[in-house]
MIZAMAR-339563 format. One record per residue: residue in one letter; x, y, z of N, C-alpha, C, O in turn. Coordinates in steps of 0.1 Angstrom, whole numbers, plus 5000, padded with zeros to 4 digits. Atoms other than C-alpha are relative to their C-alpha. Layout:
AXYZXYZXYZXYZ/...
***
This chain:
M500550125004592938016248499849994987499250074980/S499950015015593337866215498549944996497849875003/A501350025003590337846196499849864993500649834984/P500350145004588737476187500350004983500050094975/L499750015017589837346152498749964994497949895000/P501050015006587237356127499649814996500249724990/P500450165002585236996126499849994984498649984979/V500450025012585736966090499949864995499949834983/M500350145007585336596089499049975011499149865016/A501350064991582036586111499249924992499149974980/G500750075005579936336098500549914989499849864980/R499350095011582436136078500849865010501149885021/T499350114992583935806090501249944992501049884982/V498750035004587535736083500449825005500149765015/L499750164995588735376083501750014998502250054988/I498850004999592335336094500649834998500349735005/T499650125002594135046081501249945003501749834998/A498650034997597435056097499749985016498850035023/D499750054984598834886130500850105005500350175014/R499149934995601835096136499350184996498950234986/R500449864999600835456147498850054993498650154987/S501449985004597135396141499350115013498450185009/E500649894991596235616173500550134996499750224999/D500049895006598135896157499250074989499150194987/L501049955010595935906127498650025007497850115004/A501849984994592635826149500050155003499250234997/D499749904992593736126171499750134991499050234994/A499649855010594636386141498349974994497950094993/F501050025007591136276125498550025009497450075004/A501249984992588736266155500050115003498950165002/R499849864995589936596166499350114990499250234991/R500349885012588536756135498349935000497449994995/G501650044996585136546143499749874992498649834989/A500250145009585536206122499549915008500049915019/A500050144991584135886136501449924992501949944981/I498750095007587035626132499849875002499749815013/R500050195000586835246124501749974996502650044990/H498450024997590235076131499749834992498849764997/A500250135001590634736112501649984990501749984978/P498650015006594534686107500249864990499949754994/A499750075008595534506076500849925001500549814999/M498850074994598734386088500350035011499950145016/T499249974989600734356116501850014996502449944988/I498550004997604534436121500649895010500549935021/V499150104993606634106136501250025000501850004989/H498749975002609834186144501049865001500649765008/H499250104999612733946140499949905008500149955019/S500550064991611933636159501649925006501649855016/D498750054998615633526159501150115003501650174993/D499449914999617533776176501249995000501950094997/E498950014997620633596182500949984984502149994982/Q499650015016620833536140500750154999501850184998/L499649855000620733906139501050065006501850134999/V498449964992623433976165501149964989501850034983/D499150095007625433706146500550114986501650164984/D499749935013625033886111500650145002501350204993/T499349844997625834236128501449975003502250024996/R498850054994628834086145501049984985502150044983/A499450035012629933946109500250144990501250154983/L499849895006629434276093500950105006501550174998/M499049934993631434466120501549944996502450024993/A499050065006634134236109500750004984501749954980/D499849975014634134306074499050104997498050074990/P500749905005632534646071499650024987500550024978/P500450005016630534686039500450154991500650254998/D499649875006631534956013498550064998498650184994/A501149945003627835046009498949935009498849815011/L501350034994624735026028498550074995498350194992/V501449955003620835056021499149975009498949855012/I501050004991618335146045498750004995498450124992/T501350015008614735036031499350085008498850175002/T501049924993612735186062500650045013501750005017/G499349924989613235396091499649895012500449875021/A500350114989611635126116500749894998500549835009/G499250075001613934876104501350015004502049925008/L498349964996617235076112499449985011499549865016/R500249994986615735136143499949875010500449865021/G499850134993615134786154501149964999501649915009/W498750065002618334706138501250055012502249985015/M498949924994620234966161499649945015500549905023/E500550074987617834826192500649895004501149875015/A499650165001618934486186501550025005501849965015/A498549964998622834616186500150065014501150035021/E500149944989621934806216500249955010500949995019/V500450094991620734536235501249905004501449845015/A499350095000623534346226501850085003503050035002/G498649915001626334626231501050034992502250054994/L499349995013627234646198499850164994500550214985/D500649885008625534996190501250094995501350114983/D498949925005628635216190501349954991502150014983/A499350135009630534936175499550004985500250004975/L500950035016628034906145500150134997500450134985/R500049875005627935286140501650034995501950104985/A498649995007631935276137500249914988500949974979/A500050085011631835006113499550044989500150014978/L500849965013629235176090500750184998500250264990/A499449865002631635536092500250014990500050124984/D499549965017632935476058499149984989499050044978/A501050055012630135296040499350154993499150264998/Y501049915004628235486015498649985002498149894996/I501350034998624635496026498950074995498650194995/V501049965009621735486006498649995011498449905019/A501550034995618035556020499050004994498750104987/R501150005008614935456005499050135007498350095017/G500849904999612935786010500350075013501350035020/P499449924986612936066041499949955011500649995020/K500450084988611535836067501649935005502249945016/A498850054997614835626063501050095003501750085013/K499049904994616935916063500050095015500950145023/G500449934982615336056095500449925008500749965020/A499850154988616135736114501650004998502349955007/L498350025005619735746099500650125011501650135019/I499049864990620336096117499449995011500250045019/S500150014987618536036148500549885005500149835015/R499350134995620835716150501550045001502349965005/G498549945002624235916145500650004987501750044985/L499350025009624635836112499450094985498350154985/R500549905011624236026075499349914990499349794991/A500550055013622535956043500350044987499650114981/D499449975012624635986012499550054990499950164984/W501149965007621935955990498549975005498449895014/V501450014995618135965995499149964982499050044973/A500850015009615935775969498350065003497550025010/E501349914999613036015965498649944999497649935006/S501250095005610835835947499649855012498649795010/E500050124994611235535974499749884994498749824998/T500150105007611435265950501449935002502549985004/A498750075003613834985947500650034988501950044987/A499250015011614235025914500950124999501950114993/E499249884998615635385919501249985007502350045003/I499150044991617835255945501149914990502249954988/I499550095009619034985922500750064987501750014983/E499649905011619435235891501650085005502650094999/H498949894996621635465913501549895006502749925004/L498950094993623835185930500949944988502149924989/L499450055012624635035894500450114990501250074981/D499549885004625235365881501350045006502350074999/R498350004991628135395908500749914999501949925001/G498950105001629335085902499749925013499549975024/V500050094984629034785929500949915000501249865011/E499350115006631334515910501249965012501950065014/G498850024990633934375938499850055014500750025022/T500449924988632034565967499249905009498649805006/T501450064990630034445996499250095004499650185011/V501349954996626734586001498949955008498249865003/A500850034991624634566033498450034997498350154995/V501549965003620734586027499249965013499249855017/Q501050004991618434636054498449974994497750064987/H501350035006615034466044498850055008498750065021/H501649974994611434576050499049905001499349794996/G500950115000608934376054499249934990498549834991/N500450075012607934316022500949934992500549904981/G498750085007611234136010500850104994500550214999/S498949935005614034295989499750074990500350174986/D500549925011612034405962500949994987500750064977/G498950075013614934255937501350075001502150064992/I498849934994617534455955501549885000502649874995/D498650124999619734165961500349954988501449984982/D499850065014619533995930500650084994501850054992/A499649895008620134305911501650055002502250104993/L498649954997623534385928500749905002501949935002/A499350115002624534045930500349954986501349884985/Q499850035013624333985894500950104992501550084981/A499349935004626034305890501550005007502350095004/G498850064992628934155911500450055013501650075016/A500049984985628434255946499949915008499049835004/R500250054987628634085976499150045007499450145013/V500949944993625234135992499849945015499549825017/A500550054987624734106029498650055004498450175006/P501449944994621134126041499750005014500449925021/F500750004985619334186074498750045000498350154997/V501350005000615934106081499750065013500049995023/V500349964985614734306111498649995003498449985015/Y501050044998611334256107499049964989499450014978/R500850035008608634116086498250054999497650095008/W501649954999604934216077499249855002499549764994/G501050074995602133966095498950014994498750104985/P501750035002598433846091499350125008499750175018/A500449924993596134086100499449985015498749885014/P500450064991595034056137498949965005498849885014/D501350075000591334016131499650014985499050114981/P500250045012590833896097498250054996497950094985/A501549984999586933946102499850134999498850194993/A500449864998587334286111500450064985499750154981/V499949965013588934356076499249994994498850104989/T500850045010586634176056498850105003498550174994/A501249894997583734376073500450134995499750184987/S499749855004585534696067499950024985499350124981/T500349985010585834616031498650014996498350104988/R501649995003581934556029499650125003499150184994/E500449854996581334886047500550094992499850204991/A499549895009583635086023499149984985498750074978/A500950035011581634925995498650044998498250074987/A501149994999578234976009499950185002499050254999/G500249844998578835346016500050065014499750185015/E499849974989579435356051501550075005501750135015/I498649954999583135456050500350124989500250104976/D499549905009584235796035501350024997501650084987/V498650005002587735766037500549905004499949855014/V499450094999590135486036501750054997502250094987/V499049964996593435556049501549875002501749795011/F499050115001596735326038501450075002501650184996/T498749994996600135356051501249914996502349935001/S499150105005602135086035499449924989498249904989/A500650075013601734886002499849875005498949824998/P500650114999601334536018498650035010497849945009/A501050004994598534646040498750044987497550024988/V501049975011596934766005499749874995498649844992/A500250095008597734445989498849855011498049765006/S500950104993595934226021498650075003497750005006/W501349944998592934476025499349974986498249924987/W500550025010592234445987499949864996499349834986/T500350125005592634075986498849955010498149865009/A501350074991590134046015498550084993497450024994/A500949985006587934285995499549954986498449964981/E500550105011588134055964499449865005498549815000/E500650104995587433765983498450005006497649925005/A501749944994584133955999499450024988498250034989/G500949985012583134005961499550175001498450204999/V500349874996583234385969501050104993500850234993/A498949955007586434485949499750104991500150224992/D500449915012584834625918499150135006499450245002/E500749894994582334835939500650105011500050205014/I499349934996584934975959500750084988500850214990/V499549935008586635075927499150144994499550264992/R501149955004583735235915499750115011499650235007/R500449904992582835425946501550105001501550235002/S498349924999586835545948499550104989499950224992/R500149895011585435755916498850105001498550194994/D501149924996582535895933500350075013500850195013/D500149964987582435965971500649905011500349915023/L499250044987584835735989501650064996502150054985/L498449945003588535905992500749895005500449845016/V499050084997591335675993501250075002501550154993/A498649924993594535806008501149945003501249905014/A498650044996597935686005501050095004501050215000/V498949944995601135786023501150074991501850174993/G498849985010603235765992500349944989499649844988/P499950065012604335665959499749844999498949794992/V500150144997604735315970499049955003498749854997/T501250064995601835245988499050054991498049984991/A500949975009599835435960500049894987499049864981/A499650095014601435195932498849885000498149884989/P500850075003599034885940498850035000498049974993/L501249935007596235095942499350034985498350014978/R500549935014596335255911499949854986499249844976/A500450115009596934895896498749955002498349884994/K501950045001593234815907499150084995497950074994/G501049935006592135085891499450125012498350185012/V500249874989592035355922500950074998502050034997/E498949925001593535675919500050065015499150145017/P500049924989594535785955500350125001501050164992/L499349894994595136105972501249965008501349895018/V498650024994598736115979500850115001501050174991/P499749874999600536395998501650034992502349944988/E498549945005603736585983501349925007502149855002/R499150054991605736466010499649855006498449855010/S500550094999605736106020500049965019500649885026/R499949964984605136176058498549995005497650054999/M501050024995602336076079498950155006497750175005/G500549834999601636456089499650074989498750154990/A500249965013601736526052498649934996497750014992/L501250095003598936246047498850065003497950094996/I501349934997596636396071500150124996499050144990/R500449875004596936746062499449984984498550054981/A500650025015596236626024498549985001497750044995/V501650034998592936466037499350095006498150105002/L500549854993592036766058499750134990498850214991/L499949935011592736976028498849994993498050084993/H501050115006590436746010498650064999497850104990/F501749984994587536826031499850165001498750205004/G500349855000587937206028500750065013500350175016/D499549974988590137256059501250134996501950114985/A499249905004592337576056501249985009501450045020/V499050024990595437426070501350104993501350154982/D499149945007598737616066501049924992501949974986/
***
């Protein structure tokens, strides 16, 4: 019989702002003794016009791209699932076989591999700027570049590539939607400012923006910044998620790898857990 996990989070309250995979986060911290509060700051709204996505996919297959940019693992999986429903998944993979494929970070790379595709290059910083710089250095004039967008828009990728002479084919598989319970989000910002929350966990930059807007509207943003320098731990899954927090004066805990498991381990280690 395995030994029980040390309750290193006992007496602490963790606020989870994610919609997707929130149960995984909650379970991981609850097993270590934490009390959990859940206030999703955003929701993922999948593409509402499947016919348009399928039509765009057919057009891409008829004129395969020279390069493909995958910005999120969830977006790629959603695109391939839509193609599978339409009976196009094998043909889509074949059409992409000769494309130079760029992945925005390890999650996008992992999703590509799981779908039988490869990543020729990975933007380790997970930023649009690194992707743009790499493709412009490689040369895109006269080429066709397909870009799968994440829920926060293209981050300037389309414009930069088009200005360099590429023909850009964008694919929007999902977008970010509003918080399912805005009142709960506002209440969570007040609780964080009042010292009722010990850890706030963010897994996306749009969730940071939404939660912070609620904090500003509630008049508690300055107090949250102050507390983040004292007894409130703010954790972000990666540098992209951390950027808007730093812009507000909050220095978050960021794991070395932009993965959910690494985020959980970083928080546990912060509170004294001896995780291998």
